[in-house]
C-alpha positions in Angstrom: -48.9 6.7 -27.8 -49.3 5.3 -24.3 -47.4 2.2 -25.4 -44.6 4.4 -26.6 -44.4 6.2 -23.2 -44.4 2.9 -21.5 -41.6 1.6 -23.6 -39.6 4.8 -23.1 -40.2 4.4 -19.2 -39.0 0.8 -19.4 -35.9 1.9 -21.3 -35.1 4.6 -18.8 -35.6 2.0 -16.0 -33.3 -0.4 -17.8 -30.7 2.4 -18.2 -31.0 3.2 -14.5 -30.5 -0.5 -13.6 -27.5 -0.7 -15.9 -26.0 2.5 -14.2 -26.6 0.9 -10.8 -25.0 -2.4 -11.8 -22.1 -0.5 -13.1 -21.8 1.5 -9.8 -21.8 -1.8 -7.8 -19.1 -3.2 -10.1 -17.1 -0.2 -9.5 -17.6 -0.6 -5.7 -16.7 -4.2 -5.8 -13.5 -3.4 -7.8 -12.6 -0.8 -5.2 -13.1 -3.4 -2.3 -11.0 -5.9 -4.2 -8.3 -3.3 -4.6 -8.5 -2.4 -0.8 -8.2 -6.1 0.0 -5.3 -6.5 -2.3 -3.6 -3.4 -0.6 -4.2 -5.0 2.9 -2.6 -8.3 1.7 0.4 -6.3 0.5 0.6 -4.6 3.8 0.3 -7.8 5.7 3.1 -9.3 3.4 5.2 -6.1 4.1 4.8 -6.7 7.8 5.8 -10.3 7.6 8.9 -9.4 5.7 9.7 -6.8 8.4 9.2 -9.4 11.1 11.5 -11.8 9.2 14.1 -9.1 9.0 14.0 -8.4 12.6 14.4 -12.1 13.3 17.5 -12.2 11.1 18.8 -9.1 12.7 18.3 -10.7 16.1 20.1 -13.8 15.0 23.0 -11.9 13.5 23.5 -9.6 16.6 22.9 -12.2 19.3 23.5 -15.8 18.2 26.3 -15.3 15.7 28.6 -13.4 18.2 28.0 -16.1 20.9 28.9 -18.7 18.3 32.1 -16.8 17.5 33.1 -16.5 21.2 32.6 -20.3 21.5 34.9 -20.8 18.4 37.6 -18.7 20.0 
């Protein structure tokens, strides 16, 4: 009977470890999703910065070139 109780206790411990492992996997996945979101935000900021540079070019350098051509 004691062996059965020990086996049941080991099974419960194994199940608890499996649940802990699953929780860690979910946490890791959440961290990866957060990292991906940060990367997407960084990319969006880079695109915004590029758009500002293009606007600056269009509104400052292009009119100067037109004045030179005239």
